[in-house]
N, C-alpha and C positions, 0 to 999 in steps of 0.2 A: 172283604176289602172293598170299600166304596170309592169309586173314582168319580171325580168331577168331570162331567161331559162338557167339552168346549165345542160350541157351534159357531160362535162369532169370532172373526179374526180382526185384529187391529189394522188400521190403515198403514200403508207404507209411509214413513215420515217424509215430509217435503224437504227439499234442499234449500239452504240459505243462499241468498244472492251472492254473498262474499265467500262462499265455500271454495276449498281447493282439494286436490286429489287426496291429500293426507287425511282429510276429514272422513273419508268413506271406507277406510280400512285397507290394510295391507294383508293380502292373502298369499300364503306360501303353500304350493302344491308339491307333493312328492310322489313319484311313481314312475311308470314307464319301464319298458324292457324290450328286447328284440321281439318283434312281432306284435307289440302292444303299444305303439307310439301314439295311436289315436286317442287312447283313454285320457292321458294327461292333457292333451290339447283340448279335448272336449271340456274337461273340468276347468282349465284355465280360462277358456273362452266364456264358459257359463258364469264364472266368477265376475268377469267384466260385464256380461249382460245383466247380472244380478246387482250391479252397482258398485262393485269394489273399485277403489281409486287406483290401487296398484296391485299387480299380480306377478308373482315370480314362480317359476316351476323349477324343481330340482329333479334331475334325471341322470341315469348313467351316461357318462361321457360318450359312450358308443352310440347313443341315440339322441343326445341332447340337440344337436344341430337339426336333425330331421324333424323333431318335435317343434323346434323354434319356427320352422317354415309354416307350420299349421296354426300358430298363434302369435302373429307379429306384434301384438300390443303388449305381450308379456316379456319381462326380462327372464333370464334363465341362469341356472347354476349347474355346471357339469360335475357329477359326482365321480370320484376316482374309481376306476375299475382295475381288476386284475387282468393279466394277459388273456385269460379265458373269456373275458367279457363280463364276469360276475362282479358285483360290487366289492370294492376293497374295504379293509378295516377302517380306513380314514373317512369313508362316506358318511357315517353317522355324525362324526364331529363336524364335517363340512355342512351337513344339513342343520345341525343344531346352532352353528355359528350364524347361519342365515336366519334361523328362527328367532333370534334375539330381536331382529328388526320387524318381525311380523306381528300382526294382531291376531290372526287366525291361521291355523294349520289345517290342511286337507291332505290326508295320507292314504294311499292305497291303490288308486286306479292304475291298472296295468303293471303293478309293481313286481309280481311274481312272489313265490314263497320260498324262504330259505333262512339260514341263520343270520345273514347280514341284514336282510329285510326285516326280520324279527327284531334285531337289535335297534334298527331305526324306529320301528313302531314303539318299542319299549321306551326309548329315549323321548319320543314325542309324548307318551303318556306321563312322563315325569317332568315335562317342560313347564307346566303351569299355564300354558297357552290354551285357549279354547281350541278344541280339536274335533274335526269331522273325519271319521274313519269309515271307509267303504271298501268293497271288493277285496283285493288281496291284503289290504290293511286289516280287515276283519279275519281273513284266513290265517294271517300270521298271528293275530291276537289270540285266536283260539288255541295256538300252540304254546303260548306263554303261560306257565304255571302261575296261578294266583294273580292273574293280570289285574283283577279289580282291586286287589290289595296294594298293587304297585301304582295305581292311578293317582296322579296329583294334579289333574287338570279337569276343567269342564269338558264334557264329552258328548258328542252326538254320534250315534252309531246308525248306519243305514243298511241293515241286512235284508237280503231277500230270504225266503223261507229256508233254503239250503244253508246259507251262512248262519242264520239264526239257530238252526239245528246243531251246527258244529259248535257254536258258542255256548249253547245250553247243555250239550251232551245228550240231547234227546233225539233219537233217530226217527221216531214216529212223526209223520207229517202232521203239522198243526192244522186243524180244521178251521174253516172260515169263522165258525161260531166261537172257537176257542182262542183265536189270535189275540184278542184284547186282553184276556186273562193271562195268557202265556207271556205276552210282552210285559205287562205290568208286574207280574211276579218275578220275572227275570230282572227287571230294573230294580225292584226292591232288594233282591239278593245282592246285586252288584253294588248298589249304593251302601248297603250295610257293611260291606267289606272295605269301603273307601269313604267313610262318613265325612271326612274333612277335606275332600278333594274337589268339592263343588258339584254342580248339578250334572246329571246323566240323563240323556234323552235317547230313547230307542225309536227309530223310524222303521217299522216292520212293513216292508214294501209288498205290494200286490194290489189286486182290485179292492178298493176301499182301504188304502194304506192307513195303518195305525200309527199314531204319534203319542207317546206317553213318557212322562217323567216320574211315573209311579204314583202321583197324586191326581194328575189330570190326564184326560185322554181326548184325542181328536181323531175322528174317522173321516178321511178325505172323500169327497164326492166327485172331484174332477178326475179327468183321465179316461182312457179308452184302450181297447185291446191292440190298437195300432202301435202303442208305446211298448209293447212286448218285443223289443228288438235291441240288438247290441248297442251299447253306448248311452242309452237314456239314463241309466243310473249314474254315470259319470257326470252328466249334465246336472242332475239333482245335487250331487256332492258339491260342485262348484257354486251352485245357486245358494244352497244353505250356508256355505262358508262366507259368501259375500254378504249375506243378510245379517250375520251375527254381530259384527262390530258396530254398525250404525244403530242397530236395535238396542244393544246394550247401552249405547250412548243416550238413548231415549228412555232409559229406565225399564226396558223389556229384557228378555233373556233368550236362552237357547231354545226353550220350548216354543216360544212365539216364532223365532226364526225358522225352526223346523216346520211348524205348521204352515207358515206363510210360504215357505219354499216348496213344500209338497203341493199346496193349492195352486201356486203359480205354475209349477212344473206340469201338473195335470191340465191346467187351463190352456197352457201353450200347446199341449198335445191335442186338446179338443179343437182349438183354433186351426192347428195344422191339418187335422183330419177333415175339418169342414171344407178346406180348400184343396187338399191333396188326396183325400181318402185314407182310410186306415191301412189298406194293404201296402201302399207305397211310402208310408211314413217312415222316416229314419231320424236318428238322433240329432243330426245337424239341423234338421227342420225345426227342432225345439228352440235352437238358438235364435232362429229368425222370428219365432212367434212369442218369445219371452217378452219383448218390449210391450206389445199390446196387453199381454196378461198382467204384467206389472203395472201398467197404467190403470187397469181395472182395480188392482189391489190398492193402488194409491188413492183411488176415489172412494174407498170404503170409509166407514167411521163417521 
């Protein structure tokens, strides 16, 4: 299987002088749980940093207000919970009603794993909306039988090696040399099972993150070990989700959005490390350094 190696990225499209916030995409983020409120906030804030015009997060009503204090630019949707604090059966319907107005869905950060969360993930797969799945979105996905056959949406998956192993059912650790082959083979298998559902892109995270749609592959060169800290993946999820809508409007697609997001995410980490050092780097620092990274991306081409 020959993969086309992509080394040059397109430039970030410029904004029209008469543009308004509706032109830059509506991102709906779903996730959050007790003890995991920061994940959704990082994703929502990263979506704004990535250029999204409007961002809404949907989270259990027990934590919705706490999350809202961390991302004041976003609107929010409290999802109905049982007395136990777990999501109620109505939560999926509430999320899907909000999804009708969204351009892109980002599901999983801090969500937790369980039947109700799995039902929400399955509904997002069937929505037809471009979807970015990360973290517990992927862990719930791995528990859905024949999920690739149920897919009806363009999909970007952003697994780390452990999540990738759960999705593929292969417990053996994928070596650095074999990551490109493993990711592309998995994408081919998943796409064959959902041939009419639109593109599927896998972002296999790690040093030299792999991005592939089964035909093309991009190996990222930005980033550093300081980014190996909690929350950086949540930032990547929001960033990729934000890039999807405007890039599709420019005739590009999910693969380009994922490649550009991975590059800018790593570049923000490099800029942060230059000023703060790798040891002290934390996920919120990436939000501060995404603007100059995206400025560099906009000057390309």
